C-alpha positions in Angstrom: 18.7 -40.7 -20.9 15.4 -39.9 -19.1 15.0 -36.9 -21.2 15.7 -38.9 -24.3 13.0 -41.4 -23.3 10.5 -38.6 -22.7 11.2 -37.1 -26.1 11.0 -40.2 -27.8 7.5 -40.9 -26.4 6.4 -37.4 -27.3 7.6 -37.7 -30.8 5.7 -40.9 -31.1 2.6 -39.0 -29.9 3.1 -36.4 -32.3 3.6 -38.8 -35.3 0.4 -40.9 -34.4 -3.1 -40.3 -35.8 -4.5 -37.7 -33.6 -7.7 -38.4 -32.1 -7.8 -42.1 -33.0 -4.7 -42.9 -30.9 -4.5 -45.0 -27.8 -1.3 -44.2 -26.1 -0.1 -47.5 -25.1 3.6 -46.3 -24.4 2.6 -43.8 -21.6 2.3 -45.6 -18.5 0.1 -43.3 -16.4 -2.8 -43.7 -18.5 -2.7 -47.4 -18.1 -2.4 -47.2 -14.4 0.9 -49.1 -14.2 2.8 -46.5 -12.4 1.5 -44.2 -9.7 3.9 -42.6 -7.1 2.7 -43.0 -3.5 2.3 -39.6 -2.2 1.7 -38.3 1.4 4.4 -40.1 3.4 4.8 -38.6 6.9 8.1 -36.9 7.9 10.7 -39.4 8.5 12.7 -36.8 10.6 9.9 -35.9 13.1 8.0 -39.1 13.0 10.2 -42.1 12.3 8.2 -44.7 14.1 4.9 -43.5 12.4 6.8 -43.8 9.1 7.4 -47.5 9.6 4.3 -48.6 11.7 1.5 -46.7 10.0 2.3 -47.6 6.5 0.8 -50.2 4.3 3.2 -52.1 2.4 0.9 -53.2 -0.5 -0.7 -49.8 -0.8 0.1 -49.5 -4.5 -1.7 -52.8 -5.4 -5.1 -51.7 -3.9 -6.3 -49.3 -6.4 -9.2 -46.7 -6.3 -12.8 -46.8 -5.5 -15.6 -44.7 -6.5 -17.5 -43.9 -3.3 -20.7 -42.6 -5.1 -21.0 -45.8 -7.2 -23.7 -47.8 -5.4 -25.3 -50.8 -7.0 -27.5 -53.6 -6.1 -24.3 -55.5 -5.0 -23.8 -52.9 -2.3 -26.8 -53.9 -0.4 -27.8 -57.2 1.2 -30.8 -57.4 -1.0 -31.4 -58.5 -4.6 -34.2 -57.8 -7.3 -35.6 -55.3 -9.6 -37.1 -53.2 -7.0 -33.7 -53.1 -5.0 -32.0 -51.8 -8.1 -34.3 -48.9 -8.0 -34.0 -48.3 -4.2 -30.4 -49.2 -3.8 -29.4 -45.6 -2.8 -32.0 -45.7 -0.1 -31.4 -49.2 1.3 -27.6 -48.5 1.2 -28.1 -45.3 3.3 -30.2 -47.2 5.9 -27.6 -49.8 6.5 -24.9 -47.2 7.4 -23.4 -47.8 10.8 -24.0 -44.8 13.1 -22.7 -45.1 16.7 -24.7 -43.6 19.5 -23.2 -40.6 21.3 -26.1 -39.6 23.7 -24.2 -39.7 27.0 -21.2 -37.3 25.8 -23.0 -34.0 27.0 -23.5 -35.5 30.6 -19.9 -36.4 30.8 -18.9 -33.0 29.7 -20.9 -31.5 32.6 -19.4 -34.0 35.0 -15.8 -33.3 34.0 -13.4 -31.8 36.7 -12.8 -28.7 34.6 -16.4 -27.8 34.1 -17.2 -28.7 37.7 -14.5 -26.3 38.9 -16.1 -23.5 36.8 -19.6 -24.1 38.2 -18.4 -24.5 41.8 -16.2 -21.3 41.4 -13.0 -23.1 42.2 -11.2 -21.7 39.0 -9.4 -18.5 39.5 -11.2 -15.8 37.2 -13.8 -18.2 36.3 -17.4 -17.7 35.7 -18.4 -19.3 39.1 -16.9 -16.8 41.5 -19.7 -15.0 43.3 -22.4 -16.5 41.2 -25.1 -19.0 41.8 -24.0 -22.5 40.6 -27.3 -23.2 39.0 -27.1 -20.2 36.9 -23.4 -21.0 35.9 -24.6 -24.5 35.0 -27.2 -23.1 32.5 -24.4 -20.9 30.9 -22.3 -24.0 30.5 -25.2 -25.9 28.9 -26.0 -22.9 26.7 -22.4 -22.7 25.5 -22.3 -26.6 25.0 -25.4 -26.3 22.9 -23.7 -23.8 20.7 -20.7 -26.0 20.3 -22.4 -29.2 19.3 -25.6 -31.3 19.4 -25.8 -35.1 19.5 -26.1 -36.5 16.0 -29.5 -37.6 14.8 -29.2 -41.0 13.2 -32.4 -40.7 11.0 -31.3 -37.3 9.8 -27.8 -38.5 8.9 -29.2 -41.4 6.9 -31.4 -38.9 4.9 -28.4 -36.7 4.5 -26.3 -39.6 3.1 -29.2 -40.4 0.7 -29.4 -37.0 -0.5 -25.5 -36.5 -0.7 -25.4 -39.6 -2.8 -28.1 -38.3 -5.3 -26.6 -34.8 -5.4 -22.9 -36.0 -5.9 -24.0 -38.4 -8.7 -25.6 -35.4 -10.3 -22.8 -33.0 -9.9 -19.7 -35.1 -10.5 -18.5 -38.1 -12.7 -16.9 -39.8 -9.8 -15.5 -39.2 -6.3 -12.2 -41.3 -6.1 -10.8 -42.6 -2.9 -7.5 -44.7 -2.7 -8.2 -47.9 -0.9 -4.7 -48.0 0.5 -5.1 -44.6 2.0 -8.4 -45.8 3.7 -6.8 -49.1 4.9 -3.9 -46.9 6.6 -6.7 -44.8 8.3 -8.7 -47.9 9.3 -5.3 -49.5 10.8 -4.7 -46.3 12.7 -8.2 -46.3 14.1 -8.0 -49.9 15.3 -5.2 -48.9 17.7 -8.0 -47.3 19.9 -6.6 -43.7 19.4 -8.7 -41.0 18.1 -8.3 -39.8 14.5 -8.0 -36.0 13.8 -8.1 -35.3 10.2 -6.5 -31.9 9.0 -7.8 -30.7 5.7 -7.1 -28.1 3.0 -10.2 -25.9 2.2 -10.6 -25.6 -1.6 -14.6 -25.3 -1.5 -17.3 -25.1 1.0 -18.5 -28.4 -0.3 -15.7 -30.1 1.5 -17.3 -29.8 4.9 -20.2 -31.9 3.8 -18.3 -34.1 1.3 -15.6 -35.5 3.6 -18.1 -36.6 6.4 -20.1 -38.4 3.7 -17.0 -40.1 2.4 -15.7 -41.4 5.8 -19.3 -42.4 6.9 -19.5 -44.6 3.8 -16.2 -46.2 4.6 -17.1 -47.2 8.1 -15.3 -44.6 10.0 -18.4 -43.4 11.9 -19.7 -39.9 12.2 -17.2 -37.4 11.4 -17.3 -34.1 13.6 -16.4 -31.2 11.6 -15.1 -27.9 13.1 -16.8 -25.3 11.0 -16.4 -21.5 10.8 -19.5 -20.0 12.4 -19.0 -16.9 10.2 -19.8 -18.8 7.0 -23.2 -20.0 8.2 -26.5 -18.5 9.3 -28.2 -19.5 12.5 -30.5 -21.8 10.8 -27.8 -23.6 8.9 -25.7 -23.8 12.1 -28.4 -25.6 13.8 -28.9 -28.1 10.9 -25.3 -28.8 10.8 -24.8 -29.3 14.5 -27.3 -32.1 14.1 -25.3 -33.6 11.4 -22.1 -33.6 13.6 -20.7 -30.0 13.0 -18.7 -28.1 15.8 -18.9 -24.4 16.3 -16.6 -22.3 18.4 -18.8 -20.1 20.6 -18.1 -16.3 20.3 -17.2 -16.0 24.0 -14.0 -18.0 23.3 -12.5 -15.1 21.6 -13.0 -12.7 24.6 -10.1 -11.5 26.4 -7.9 -14.1 28.5 -9.1 -12.4 31.8 -12.7 -12.5 30.9 -14.9 -14.9 32.9 -17.2 -15.6 30.0 -14.1 -16.4 27.9 -12.7 -18.6 30.6 -15.9 -20.5 30.8 -16.3 -21.0 26.9 -12.7 -22.0 26.4 -13.0 -24.7 29.3 -16.3 -26.0 27.8 -14.6 -26.2 24.3 -11.5 -28.0 25.8 -13.6 -30.5 27.8 -15.9 -31.2 24.8 -13.0 -32.0 22.5 -11.4 -34.2 25.2 -14.8 -36.2 25.6 -15.5 -36.3 21.8 -11.9 -37.8 21.2 -12.1 -40.2 24.1 -15.2 -41.6 22.7 -13.5 -42.4 19.4 -15.3 -40.1 17.2 -13.0 -38.7 14.3 -12.6 -34.9 14.1 -12.1 -32.9 11.0 -10.2 -29.4 11.2 -9.8 -27.1 8.3 -6.0 -25.6 8.3 -7.1 -23.1 5.5 -9.5 -20.3 5.7 -12.7 -20.7 3.8 -12.5 -20.0 0.1 -12.5 -16.3 -0.6 -10.8 -13.6 -2.6 -8.1 -12.8 -0.1 -7.9 -15.4 2.4 -4.6 -16.3 4.0 -3.5 -20.0 3.7 -3.3 -20.8 7.4 -6.6 -20.4 9.5 -6.5 -18.9 12.7 -9.7 -20.8 13.7 -8.1 -24.1 12.4 -5.0 -23.4 14.6 -7.2 -22.8 17.7 -9.1 -26.1 17.2 -5.7 -27.9 16.8 -4.4 -26.1 19.7 -7.1 -27.6 21.9 -6.0 -31.1 20.6 -2.4 -30.5 21.3 -3.1 -29.2 24.8 -5.2 -32.3 25.7 -2.4 -34.6 24.4 0.4 -32.6 26.3 -1.8 -32.5 29.4 -2.1 -36.2 29.4 -5.9 -36.2 29.2 -5.7 -38.3 26.0 -2.8 -40.5 25.6 -2.2 -39.8 21.9 -4.0 -38.8 18.8 -3.5 -39.9 15.2 -3.2 -37.0 12.8 -4.1 -37.4 9.2 -3.4 -34.7 6.4 -6.4 -34.5 3.9 -6.9 -32.9 0.7 -9.8 -32.7 -1.8 -9.1 -31.7 -5.6 -11.6 -31.0 -8.0 -11.4 -30.9 -11.8 -13.7 -27.9 -11.4 -15.3 -26.6 -8.1 -19.1 -26.3 -8.7 -19.7 -22.9 -10.0 -22.2 -21.7 -7.4 -20.5 -22.5 -4.3 -17.3 -20.3 -4.7 -19.5 -17.3 -5.4 -21.1 -17.5 -2.1 -18.0 -17.7 -0.3 -17.4 -14.2 -1.7 -20.6 -12.8 -0.4 -20.4 -10.6 2.7 -23.4 -12.3 4.4 -23.2 -15.9 5.8 -24.5 -18.9 3.8 -28.1 -19.7 4.9 -30.6 -22.5 4.2 -32.2 -20.8 1.4 -29.2 -19.4 -0.4 -27.5 -22.9 0.1 -30.6 -24.6 -1.6 -30.5 -22.0 -4.6 -26.6 -22.7 -4.8 -27.4 -26.5 -5.1 -30.1 -25.9 -7.7 -28.0 -23.7 -9.8 -25.2 -26.2 -9.8 -27.7 -28.9 -10.9 -29.0 -26.7 -13.6 -25.6 -26.0 -14.9 -24.6 -29.7 -15.0 -28.0 -30.8 -16.4 -27.2 -29.7 -20.1 -23.4 -30.4 -19.9 -22.0 -33.5 -21.3 -18.9 -33.4 -19.2 -19.0 -33.5 -15.5 -15.9 -33.0 -13.1 -14.2 -35.5 -11.2 -13.2 -35.3 -7.5 -10.2 -37.0 -5.7 -10.0 -37.4 -1.9 -6.6 -37.8 -0.5 -5.8 -39.1 2.9 -1.9 -38.9 3.4 -0.2 -41.2 5.8 -1.3 -41.0 9.5 1.3 -40.1 12.1 1.2 -39.9 16.0 0.9 -36.4 17.6 2.7 -37.6 20.7 5.7 -38.6 18.7 5.7 -35.5 16.7 5.7 -33.4 20.1 8.7 -35.5 21.3 10.8 -35.4 18.1 9.8 -32.3 16.4 12.8 -30.1 15.5 13.0 -26.7 13.8 15.3 -24.8 11.8 13.7 -21.6 12.7 15.7 -20.9 16.0 17.4 -17.8 14.4 15.0 -15.7 12.4 14.8 -12.1 11.3 12.1 -10.2 9.5 11.8 -9.7 5.8 12.8 -6.0 6.3 16.0 -6.9 8.0 16.8 -9.6 5.5 16.0 -8.2 2.2 15.4 -4.4 2.3 19.2 -3.5 2.5 19.8 -5.7 -0.6 16.9 -4.1 -2.4 18.2 -0.7 -1.9 21.8 -1.6 -2.8 23.3 -1.1 0.7 24.4 -4.7 1.2 25.4 -7.5 -1.0 25.7 -10.4 1.6 22.6 -12.2 2.7 22.3 -12.6 6.5 22.7 -16.3 7.5 19.3 -16.7 9.1 15.7 -17.7 8.4 12.8 -15.6 7.4 10.1 -14.7 10.0 6.9 -14.2 8.3 3.4 -14.9 9.9 0.2 -13.8 8.3 -2.2 -15.5 10.6 -3.2 -13.6 13.9 -3.1 -15.3 17.3 -6.7 -15.8 18.5 -7.7 -16.0 22.2 -8.1 -19.8 22.3 -4.6 -20.0 21.0 -3.2 -17.4 23.4 -4.6 -19.3 26.4 -1.9 -22.0 25.5 1.7 -21.7 26.8 4.2 -20.0 24.4 5.8 -23.6 23.6 2.6 -25.0 22.7 1.7 -22.0 20.4 4.9 -22.4 18.6 4.3 -26.1 18.3 0.8 -25.6 16.9 2.2 -23.1 14.2 5.0 -25.6 13.2 2.6 -28.5 13.2 0.0 -26.7 11.0 2.7 -25.9 8.4 3.9 -29.5 8.5 0.5 -31.0 7.9 -0.4 -28.4 5.2 2.8 -29.2 3.5 1.8 -32.9 3.6 -1.8 -32.1 2.2 -0.6 -30.3 -0.7 2.1 -32.8 -1.5 -0.6 -35.5 -1.4 -3.0 -33.7 -3.7 -3.2 -35.0 -7.1 -2.9 -32.8 -10.3 -6.2 -32.9 -12.1 -6.3 -32.8 -16.0 -7.8 -29.2 -16.0 -4.8 -28.1 -14.2 -2.4 -29.5 -16.9 -4.4 -28.3 -19.7 -4.7 -24.8 -18.3 -0.9 -24.7 -17.7 -0.2 -25.6 -21.3 -2.6 -23.2 -22.8 -1.3 -20.3 -20.4 2.2 -20.9 -20.5 3.2 -22.4 -23.7 0.3 -22.0 -26.2 -1.5 -18.7 -25.4 -1.6 -17.8 -29.0 -3.1 -21.2 -29.8 -1.9 -24.7 -30.7 -2.8 -27.6 -32.9 -4.9 -30.3 -31.4 -2.3 -32.9 -32.6 0.5 -31.1 -30.7 -1.7 -30.5 -27.6 -2.1 -34.2 -27.3 1.8 -34.7 -27.2 2.3 -31.8 -24.7 -0.6 -33.2 -22.5 1.2 -36.5 -22.3 4.6 -35.0 -21.9 3.5 -32.7 -18.9 1.7 -35.7 -17.3 4.9 -37.6 -17.3 7.0 -34.7 -16.0 4.4 -34.5 -13.1 4.5 -38.1 -12.3 8.4 -38.1 -12.4 8.5 -35.5 -9.6 6.5 -37.7 -7.2 3.1 -36.1 -7.7 0.1 -38.2 -8.6 -2.5 -37.3 -11.3 -6.2 -37.6 -10.8 -7.1 -39.1 -14.1 -6.4 -42.1 -16.3 -7.5 -43.6 -19.7 -6.8 -42.9 -23.3 -5.2 -39.7 -24.2 -7.9 -38.8 -26.9 -10.7 -39.1 -24.2 -8.9 -37.2 -21.5 -8.1 -34.2 -23.8 -11.6 -34.4 -25.1 -13.0 -34.5 -21.5 -10.9 -31.7 -20.3 -11.7 -29.4 -23.2 -15.2 -30.0 -22.6 -15.0 -28.8 -19.0 -12.9 -25.8 -20.1 -15.3 -24.8 -23.1 -16.2 -21.5 -21.7 -12.7 -20.5 -21.8 -11.2 -22.1 -25.0 -12.2 -21.9 -28.6 -11.8 -24.6 -31.2 -11.3 -23.6 -34.7 -11.1 -26.1 -37.5 -8.4 -25.7 -40.3 -8.2 -27.1 -43.8 -6.0 -29.9 -43.0 -8.4 -31.5 -40.9 -6.9 -30.7 -37.5 -8.3 -28.3 -35.0 -6.6 -25.2 -33.3 -7.4 -24.7 -29.6 -7.1 -21.1 -28.5 -7.6 -19.7 -25.1 -10.3 -16.9 -25.0 -8.6 -13.6 -24.1 -9.6 -11.4 -21.1 -11.3 -12.9 -18.0 -10.7 -16.6 -19.4 -7.0 -16.2 -18.8 -7.6 -15.4 -15.2 -9.6 -18.5 -14.9 -6.9 -20.6 -16.5 -4.3 -18.9 -14.2 -6.2 -20.0 -11.1 -6.5 -23.7 -12.5 -2.7 -23.7 -13.5 -1.6 -22.6 -9.8 -2.7 -26.1 -8.9 0.2 -27.6 -10.9 2.8 -25.2 -9.3 3.7 -27.3 -6.2 4.9 -30.1 -8.5 7.4 -27.8 -10.4 7.9 -25.2 -7.6 11.6 -26.1 -6.9 12.6 -26.1 -10.5 10.5 -22.8 -11.1 12.4 -21.0 -8.3 15.6 -22.2 -9.5 14.9 -21.2 -13.2 13.7 -17.7 -12.1 16.9 -17.4 -10.0 19.0 -18.3 -13.0 17.1 -15.7 -14.9 18.2 -13.0 -12.5 21.8 -14.1 -13.1 21.3 -13.9 -16.9 19.8 -10.5 -17.0 23.0 -8.7 -17.9 24.5 -11.5 -19.8 22.1 -12.2 -22.6 19.9 -10.1 -24.8 16.5 -9.5 -23.3 14.6 -9.7 -26.5 14.0 -12.9 -28.5 14.9 -16.4 -27.5 17.5 -17.2 -25.0 20.9 -17.7 -26.6 21.9 -20.2 -23.8 25.1 -21.2 -25.8 26.7 -17.8 -25.0 26.1 -17.7 -21.4 29.1 -17.7 -19.1 29.8 -20.1 -16.3 27.6 -19.7 -13.2 29.3 -20.1 -9.8 27.7 -22.2 -7.2 27.7 -19.2 -4.6 26.0 -17.0 -7.2 23.3 -19.6 -7.6 22.8 -19.9 -3.9 22.6 -16.2 -3.4 20.1 -15.6 -6.0 17.9 -18.5 -5.0 18.0 -17.3 -1.3 16.8 -13.7 -2.6 13.9 -15.2 -4.3 13.1 -17.6 -1.6 12.9 -14.5 0.9 10.8 -12.5 -1.7 8.1 -15.3 -2.1 5.3 -15.5 0.4 5.5 -18.3 3.0 2.1 -19.6 2.1 3.4 -20.5 -1.5 6.6 -22.2 -0.3 5.1 -24.1 2.5 8.6 -25.1 3.9 8.6 -27.8 6.5 9.7 -26.5 9.9 12.6 -29.2 10.0 13.9 -28.1 6.6 15.8 -24.7 6.4 15.7 -22.4 3.5 19.5 -23.2 3.0 18.7 -26.8 2.6 15.9 -25.9 0.2 18.4 -24.0 -1.8 20.5 -27.2 -2.2 17.4 -29.0 -3.2 16.6 -26.5 -5.7 20.2 -26.7 -7.3 19.8 -30.7 -7.3 16.5 -30.3 -9.2 18.0 -28.2 -11.8 20.9 -30.7 -12.4 18.4 -33.7 -12.3 16.1 -32.3 -14.9 19.2 -31.4 -17.2 19.1 -27.6 -17.2 22.3 -27.1 -15.5 25.6 -29.2 -16.2 28.5 -29.2 -13.8 31.7 -27.8 -15.5 35.2 -28.7 -14.4 37.6 -26.0 -14.0 41.3 -26.8 -14.5 43.2 -27.0 -11.4 40.0 -27.2 -9.2 38.6 -30.1 -7.2 36.5 -32.2 -9.2 32.8 -32.1 -8.6 32.2 -35.7 -8.1 35.1 -35.9 -5.5 33.5 -37.5 -2.4 36.6 -36.7 -0.3 36.3 -34.4 2.9 35.1 -30.9 1.6 36.3 -27.6 3.2 33.7 -25.5 4.4 33.9 -21.9 5.7 33.1 -20.7 9.2 30.2 -18.8 7.8 28.1 -21.3 5.8 26.0 -20.0 2.9 24.1 -23.1 3.0 23.4 -25.8 5.6 22.5 -29.3 4.5 21.0 -30.3 8.0 20.1 -27.1 9.5 21.4 -28.1 12.9 25.1 -27.4 13.7 25.2 -28.1 17.5 27.4 -31.2 17.0 29.2 -30.0 13.9 32.9 -29.0 13.7 32.3 -27.1 10.3 33.9 -24.1 11.7 37.3 -25.7 11.3 36.7 -25.9 7.5 37.2 -23.5 4.6 34.8 -22.9 2.0 35.0 -25.2 -1.3 35.8 -23.2 -4.3 35.6 -24.0 -7.9 32.2 -25.3 -8.3 30.6 -23.9 -11.6 27.8 -24.8 -13.8 26.9 -24.2 -17.4 23.4 -24.3 -18.7 22.6 -27.3 -20.9 23.2 -27.3 -24.6 20.4 -29.7 -25.3 17.7 -28.6 -27.9 14.8 -28.9 -25.4 16.3 -26.8 -22.6 15.4 -23.4 -23.9 11.7 -24.2 -24.1 11.7 -26.0 -20.8 13.5 -23.3 -19.1 11.0 -20.7 -20.4 8.1 -22.9 -19.2 9.6 -23.2 -15.6 10.2 -19.3 -15.3 6.7 -18.6 -16.6 5.2 -20.7 -13.9 5.9 -18.0 -11.3 5.1 -15.1 -13.7 1.5 -14.2 -12.3 2.8 -13.9 -8.8 5.9 -12.0 -9.7 4.2 -9.8 -12.3 1.6 -8.8 -9.7 4.4 -7.9 -7.2 6.0 -5.8 -9.9 3.0 -3.9 -10.8 2.2 -3.3 -7.2 5.6 -1.8 -6.8 4.9 0.5 -9.7 1.6 1.4 -8.2 3.3 2.8 -5.1 3.6 6.3 -6.5 -0.2 6.3 -7.3 -1.7 4.7 -4.4 -4.1 6.7 -2.1 -2.7 6.3 1.4 -3.4 5.9 4.3 -5.9 3.1 3.8 -6.8 -0.1 5.4 -5.2 -3.4 4.2 -8.5 -4.4 2.4 -8.9 -1.0 0.8 -5.3 -0.9 -0.5 -5.5 -4.5 -1.7 -8.6 -3.3 -3.7 -6.7 -0.3 -5.1 -3.8 -2.6 -6.3 -6.4 -5.1 -7.8 -8.0 -2.3 -9.8 -4.6 -1.1 -11.1 -3.9 -4.8 -12.1 -7.1 -4.8 -14.0 -6.4 -1.5 -15.8 -2.8 -2.7 -16.7 -4.2 -6.1 -18.1 -6.5 -4.1 -20.4 -3.7 -2.1 -21.6 -1.1 -4.9 -21.9 -3.6 -7.9 -22.6 -1.8 -9.8 -19.7 -4.7 -10.9 -17.5 -2.8 -13.8 -15.6 -1.9 -11.7 -12.7 -5.4 -10.1 -12.2 -6.3 -11.8 -9.0 -7.3 -10.2 -5.7 -5.4 -12.9 -3.8 -2.2 -11.8 -5.7 -2.9 -8.2 -4.7 -3.4 -9.0 -1.2 -0.3 -11.2 -1.0 1.7 -8.1 -2.6 0.4 -5.9 0.0 1.3 -8.3 2.8 4.7 -8.8 1.5 5.4 -5.2 1.1 4.2 -4.6 4.7 6.7 -7.2 6.1 9.3 -5.7 3.8 9.1 -2.3 5.2 7.6 -0.5 2.1 4.3 -0.1 3.8 4.0 0.8 7.5 1.1 0.0 9.7 -0.2 2.7 12.2 -3.0 2.4 14.6 -6.2 4.6 14.3 -9.6 4.6 15.9 -11.0 3.0 12.8 -8.4 0.3 12.9 -4.7 -0.2 11.5 -4.0 2.0 8.6 -1.1 1.5 6.0 1.1 4.4 4.9 4.0 4.6 2.7 7.3 4.3 4.7 9.7 7.5 4.3 12.3 5.2 2.7 9.9 4.4 -0.3 8.5 8.0 -0.6 11.5 8.5 -2.8 10.8 7.5 -6.4 14.3 6.1 -7.0 13.8 3.7 -4.2 10.5 2.6 -5.8 12.2 1.9 -9.0 14.9 -0.2 -7.3 12.2 -2.3 -5.8 10.4 -2.8 -9.0 13.7 -3.6 -10.8 14.6 -5.9 -8.1 11.5 -7.9 -8.7 11.6 -7.8 -12.5 15.0 -9.5 -12.6 13.1 -12.7 -11.8 10.2 -12.4 -14.3 10.6 -13.8 -17.7 9.0 -12.2 -20.7 
């Protein structure tokens, strides 16, 4: 019934008068329905789920934080209208924090270092005055008291800059109200954010300052900034980890630096200042998702709460989404040298010049997910990762055809190195920080709105790479927006369909071509070559909304390889029944193959539970239909089911109180692909969402016989990337030409045992394992990946 309603709305859109239509029947464009996103985990934080949620959040709407008028000031008049930005900046409330450095020096931990009471500390055998100077030097490197006048000038400049760069910067009033409610409890706010752009580090402090949350202290990566820029940012509230903190655990300088960092964070949180930590690496060509530096800062906060220095902290997942990130800033993140004052100024000027002659400016959405208590999480957090095996133990025997059964355990895959500040924590706290980081990153991604450019790029890349009439594109844009909202993800736009599509095509004009035809319609064609690479990066923003269905569709594709003809359209009517056990096995194989930073499974959710969620999603979206077999138990029978001692899937992930070993596995669950006319196209759409990643993995497997090894990880990733470029020029398939995908393939092959890491004086080097020196095994790996790829 739901599919019929969406199909009716799509047909209405197609039969309407093209660009002159106002889509009254599609609710998201009128703002009548927006799903609330970003609820905290009910399993790990049930009390925060109830107490820190605003009941009327959907009625509060959005505000544009850069829209400042005369009404936003206390004054009126024609002069105020011309100086409203300046007057508004002067009225911002900035709390004084001048006594915090003295409190840090007088804290017991720092005093023990100064007086030589700490074992292995810097005070042993040294003059206290000299050690005190060292403490002050490290403290000056970490932070500086914010300058109110400089902050007001910064707010005025940011208001001018953001109004030139963006059409609006949207913030949900309900999200802000939840953050204020949490702050009113007297507990410090710790915001943990994704990191799509370097602009996030100055955009988020500006937004929260304008909303009355005070001066946001931002933990920056010192390697991205020059010394001059670091000095300026420290006066604006930035924090920098001193280089001594990464020294060995037994180093006296390292002990001193880590003690000062821990004390500075404790005093900062006790003073009520909010703290922002980025859980992702700065944007770059091959950065892993989780940041080692971000986990180190979060570890200091966790240690302060576990030690009782701070009674509790309120954690707020944060995300910022852009229609298009400003052109100049991402390029700077690829540069080998840190960002300086002069290069930063040139980047801003280039961005302003590129926006000067452009009629369409991008939009920005700031998302604050529901806050939750760190103390509550540390008490209630549970994990399904108790029994884990490496990817080599799980998947390699199946790839080589030695095993058919999948081990009943979770995958262990960590791509983030442990830094010295995190190693200084107890092993239990280290594991807690890793799990908490994935939990928060999952909430941040789930709360991120899907922007119009991501929807348009997905349609042009996946469905209409050879071109599409504008009238049909209007209907498909409406359909995909509805499908996104129905999956619980918000969209970052509203308005008339005609205006939305026109605005989005205006933003993507370097990558699409508009051709006029005789009937008066327009044909939209994505430009070949590098433009497809850009569209593929934009379409990746939509993948989290459809990830479960995409994994399920690709798993079904693997089952269909030997049952249907590979060429032409899928003849779904001729497909045999698919058993539940086959589907579970195929989904698990693909889950193990996909990198952890793409799936972002919550620590309290096992992959077996995720398999059941994938199967449920395929049934809900209408692709799979339960088929009753004569003589078997009915699929809708709610009676006591018989489960086997060795379960293939675990709904709860915890069997300490279960007597499931006494049951036998239920048999006779079968499914058939739906016979509806829309299913083949939707099935192909879902499969092709994962094509860029899976094609990159398959081509990296084909490159094994050509790679020049031994080489470093970075060097071999560059080799794979150049191979992807060469293959794209031959085949015209540029979607998988991305250095991030090449690096992800290299890391996955290393975990799978295809590549082996050996130490050397120049650093770790990659070599081809003896097993995959055999060409037959290389082909087995390539075929294993290709079974999930849809042409």
